N, C-alpha and C positions, 0 to 999 in steps of 0.2 A: 595748847600745842597742837599743831596740825598733825593729822594722821598720815600725811604723806611720808613715804619711807625715805630714809636717808642712807646713802650707799657710799662706801669707801672701798676701793679696790687697790690692794697692795701688791706691787710687782716684785719688790726686793727689799731687804732690810736696810739698804743704803738710800732708798728713795725718801725724799723729804715729804712729810705728811703734814699738811696744813689743815686747820679746822675747816669743816665743810661750809660752802656757801651755796646760795641758790643757783649761781651760775655753773659752778663746777659739778654740782649734783646733777643738774639737768644734762650737762654734756656727758657725764659718766653714765647716766641712765640710758641716754640715747645709744651710746656706744656698746654698753653691756647687754641691753635688753633687745635691741633691734635685730631681727634676723637678717641674713644676707639678702642683698637686693637681687631677687630672682623674679621680679614682676614681669619682665619681658619674656623670660623663659616660660613662666607659668601661663602667661596669657597666650603664648603660641600653642600651648598644649590643650587649652580648654576654650570652648566657644561660649558666647553668652547664651544662657538658658540651658546649657548642658547639665544633665542630672549627675550629681556626685553622691557617693555613699560615704558618710562621715561618721566618726566616733569621737567622743571626748576622752582625752587622756590626762590623768592627774599624776603629778610627780610628788614624792615625799618632800615635805617641808615647803610646798608651794601652796598658796592660798587660792589658786584658781586652776581650772582645767583648760586644756587647749584642744582645738579641733584638728583632726587629722583625716585625710582622705585615704580610705582603704581600698577603693576601686572594687574589684571582684574578689579580694582576699577574704579569707574566713577568720575573723577575729571574734572573740566572745566577751561578754560582759565580765569584768573582774580579771581578765587575763593580763599577765604581766608582759610588758613589751619594752624594747629599747628604742627610744625616739629622741628627737631634738627638742629639748626644753628651752626656756629662755636663758638658761645658764649652761648650755652645752648638752652633749649626749648623756642620757641618764636612763635608769630603769624606772618605769612608771607603770600604772595600771589603767585599764580601760574602765571608766565609770559611767558609761552610757551604752544603750543598745544602738546598733547601727541605724542611721536615719538618712533620709534623702533631702538634698537641697539643690536649688538651681544656681548654677555658677553665675557670679557677678564680679565685675572688676574690683569692687570694694573688698572682696574676700582675699585678694592677693596680699602677700605671697601665701600659697597653699602648701602646707606640709604633708608629706606622704608617709604613711605608716607601712613598713614592710617587714620588720624584724620582731619576732617573739623573743622573750628573754630565755636564755639557755641556763643549764646548770652552772656553768662557769660564771654567768652574770649574777645568779643567785648567790654564789659563793663570794664573789667580789662585793656584792651589796651587803652581805652579812659582815664581812671584814670591815667595810667602811662604817657600818653602824657601830661596831665595837670601837673603832678608832675615834668616831665622833664622840662617844661617851667619855673616852679618855681625854680628848681635847677639851670637852666641856668642863671636866674637873680641873684641868690645867688653867683654863681661862678664868674659872671662878676663883681659884687661888690667887691669880694675878689681880683680879678685880678687888679682892679683899685687901691685898697688900698695898695697892695703889689708892685704896679708899675712894673708888669711883662711884658716883651716884647713878648706877645703872643696874638693871636686873637682867641677867642672862636667861633667855627663855629656852633656846635649843641651838644645836649645832648641826649643820648639814655638810656632808662631803659631796662635792660636785665634780664633774668632769672625770668620773671614775677614780675618785680619790686624789686628784691632783690639786684640788683647791678646797679650802674649808671656809664656810660661811657661818659667822656667829651672829645670831639674832638676839636683840635685846630691847627692853623697854626702858625709858628714862623720862623724867619729868621735863627735861630741857636738853639742849645740845650738850654733848659730852666731848671733852678734849681727850681722845683716846690714843694719842700718838705714842706715848710710852707703852701702852698696852699692846699696840700693834707691833712695835719693835721687839718686845719680849716674846710675843706669840710666834713671830717669824723666826726668831733665834731658837726657840724651843722646838717648833714643829717642822722647820725647814721646808716650807711649802707656801703657796700663794694663800693669802689671808684676806678675807672681806668681812667688815663689820657692817651690819645693817640694822637700823632702828625701825621697829615696827610697832603698830598699835596693839592693844590687847585683843581686838577682834581678829587681827591678822595672825596673832599667836595661836588663838583657838582654831582658826582655819588651817594653819600649818600643822599643828600637832594632832588635831582631831579629838573626839571624845563622844560620850553618850549624853544626849540632851535629856531634859526632864520628861519628854514624851516617850523615852525609851529607845529612840532611834538615833542613828549617827547624826551629829550636828550638821545643820544645813550648810553652814559655811565651809565645812570640810568635805562635803559630799557632792553637792551640785551647784551651789551658789557661786557665781563668778564675781559678783559685785555686791558688797554689803550695803552700800548706800547709807543714808542717814535715817535713823528711826527716832520718832518723837513721841512724847507723852500723848499728844493729840490722837495719834493713831491707836494707842492703847485704849484711850477713852472711847474711841469710835467702835472698838471691838468689845467693850464692856469687860476689859481685863482689870482685875483687882490691882490697884496701884500700890502694891507692896513688893519689896525686892524678891521675895521667894517666888512670886507668880510672874513678875515683870521681867526679871533679869535672867540671862542665860548663864552658862558655866564660865563665860569670860567676865561676868560682872556687869556687862552692858545690857541694854534693852534687847530682847530677843529679836534676831533677824527676821524670823517668820512673821512678826507683827507687821513688818514693812511690806513684804510681798503678798500677804493675805489682805492688806488693807483695801486694795481695789475691789476685791470680791465683796467685802463687807459694805463698802460705799455703794456698790451697785445694788445689793440686796436691801439695804436700808431704804432706798428710794421707793420700794413697793410696800413699805410698812409705815404705820403711823408713828409719831414720836411718843416717847414715854411721858405720861402725864397728860396727854391730849384727850379731850372729850370727843368720842366718835359714836356714830351709829352704824352698825353692821348691816349687810345686805339682808340678813335674816330678821332684822328688826330690833335687835338688842342695842341698847344705848348705855354708855358708861364711860369709865376712865381707864385708859391704858396703863397697866401697872407692871408690865414686863414684856421684853422682846426676846425672841429666840431667832436671831438673825440668820444663822446657817440653815435652820429648818424653815425659815420664812413664815414664822408664826408669831402671834402676839397674845398676851393675856389681858383680859378685860374684866374689870369689876363693874358689873351692871348696876343700874339704879335700884334693882331689886335685892342687892346684896349677894349676888352669885358670881363667883370667879369662874370664867370659862376661857378656853383656849381656841383661837381661830386661825385658820389659814389666811394667807395674804389676800386671797380672792374675795374674802368677806369684807375687806377694807375698801370703802368707796370714798376717795378723797373729796369728791364733789358733793357728798351728802352733808347737809347742814342740819343741825339740831334745831328744833323750834325755839323761838325766843323765850317762851315761858318755861322751857325745860330747865330743871335745876338738879344738880347732882347732890344727893343727901350728905349732910355734914358727918353723920355717924350712922352705924347700923347696929341693931340689937344682936344680930347673929349673921355671920357670913358663911355661905355654903361654898365649898371648894370642889368644882367639877373639872378642874384642869387635867387631872390624871385619868378621867373616865374616857374622854374622846376629844378629838380635835374637830371643830365644826368647819366644814368646807363648803 
């Protein structure tokens, strides 16, 4: 099943709800997610190359952050603000320090950030969180009654409590027309059901990763992308679930965005198992790589394990034809912890 999200927007309990198709999903997404057409207005305000001061704003329940222009206004990292999200005005928080960018037409339309969250906004947000928990319990009861094969992940109240968005996981498309009708009848408000992937769920809810920090997907990553086993092997990650998978049960996102660094650093190191001769004259077999530190371990033909910096590796150096690596050693001396030869 594709990870593309499926969206249904319900205006009233009398509206006919048909199973979603690719055509109506695309049309709804364009209508729901596209900001107002203000490109001409924005272009008149900014000139090409003009320097703008931007911050990233993240909204609860949203898997990505959005850029906002703050001009000369004083906003701080972590500050709660009221801004236009992809689903209307909402309370969010700034999750980046201010940064400078050069204006380009491709950035249009540009959203401006002008309003800090007030005590009244905090109170309304708290009330909406309470209502969201109650709505989640109601929805779960209806799912159980209707015996639908879907897992409710979380509920978000948008547009300052005028609309409820129910997020769920499911192995396939779900006919939730009866569920929608009953939710509208019970809650008396606009209802939207949105199918998301397990990665999107983790990004929306957030959590603490194995590294002890907030999950990348819920803090700064805007695009999860695809992560493969090949990337994990390239970084010498143990191919066991406890080391490989994140809290969502999928391969960790960090493996993907760190892969470019590992690929670049690997180019300056020999391959594991390769026979090499270092610049200091030692010859032997590469038995380990320390990619981030740009170091490699070598078992010399004298039975000594030493650690070398990448500058000791000469890819053009060729071992003599008569040289042969011993099949076995009576005793191996480990000097890797003593020093790194540079």
